[in-house]
C-alpha positions as a printed Julia matrix, in Angstrom:
90×3 Matrix{Float64}:
 10.41   -1.52    5.5
 10.75    2.09    6.65
 10.63    5.08    4.29
 14.36    5.85    4.59
 15.28    2.3     3.59
 12.88    2.43    0.63
 14.29    5.78   -0.47
 17.87    4.45   -0.42
 16.85    1.31   -2.29
 14.91    3.36   -4.86
 17.94    5.64   -5.36
 20.2     2.62   -5.84
 17.85    1.04   -8.4
 17.51    4.35  -10.25
 21.29    4.73  -10.4
 21.73    1.23  -11.86
 18.84    1.16  -14.36
 17.51    3.3   -17.17
 13.73    2.83  -17.08
 12.05    0.93  -18.54
 14.48   -1.9   -17.9
 14.56   -5.69  -17.62
 14.75   -6.69  -13.95
 15.61  -10.17  -12.69
 13.74  -11.52   -9.65
 14.81  -14.7    -7.87
 12.72  -16.72   -5.44
 12.87  -20.04   -3.61
  9.67  -21.62   -2.38
  8.26  -25.0    -1.38
  7.41  -27.14   -4.41
  3.7   -26.5    -4.06
  1.77  -26.1    -7.32
 -0.7   -23.63   -5.79
  2.07  -21.35   -4.48
  3.95  -21.48   -7.77
  0.75  -20.6    -9.66
  0.08  -17.68   -7.29
  3.61  -16.38   -7.84
  3.28  -16.64  -11.64
  0.0   -14.67  -11.59
  1.72  -11.71   -9.91
  3.89  -11.09  -12.97
  2.82   -9.84  -16.39
  2.1   -12.04  -19.4
  5.4   -11.06  -21.02
  7.49  -12.15  -18.0
  9.96  -14.97  -18.62
 10.12  -17.76  -16.02
 12.82  -20.34  -15.36
 12.22  -22.95  -12.69
 14.48  -25.54  -11.15
 13.69  -28.19   -8.55
 15.99  -28.82   -5.61
 17.81  -32.13   -5.48
 15.08  -33.77   -3.38
 12.26  -31.88   -5.11
 11.1   -30.2    -1.91
 11.85  -26.66   -3.14
 11.63  -24.84   -6.43
 13.8   -21.91   -7.43
 12.18  -19.47   -9.83
 13.93  -16.77  -11.84
 11.66  -14.16  -13.41
 12.75  -11.61  -16.01
 10.3    -8.82  -16.62
 10.35   -5.34  -18.15
  9.78   -2.94  -15.29
  8.78    0.71  -15.7
 10.4     2.03  -12.52
 11.7     1.09   -9.07
  8.22    1.32   -7.54
  6.93   -1.41   -9.87
  9.7    -3.66   -8.51
  8.65   -2.9    -4.93
  5.06   -3.72   -5.89
  6.05   -7.16   -7.17
  8.05   -7.98   -4.02
  5.2    -6.79   -1.79
  2.68   -8.96   -3.62
  4.99  -12.01   -3.58
  5.53  -11.57    0.18
  1.86  -12.49    0.71
  2.67  -16.06   -0.38
  3.8   -18.05    2.63
  7.19  -19.72    2.52
  8.67  -17.68   -0.34
 12.27  -16.53    0.04
 13.22  -13.54   -2.13
 16.86  -13.47   -3.16
């Protein structure tokens, strides 16, 4: 993502949140225990997780609620999650 895009996204997040603030992340990934564990380890101990299997059980949707200190901490989480193959960030 280029710097201009990040700046606009940061400005948008800052206009919609008073930091620190609860932020909701949503992901869909293959129902693979190792990948789900890796995703969970990226978030802090106080993060709240909700998971739901797809109808056939091939995919898992994960909603994470976590107190974030600023927009850059959100970018950090998304960057770290992107290292897990097959994850779709919503």
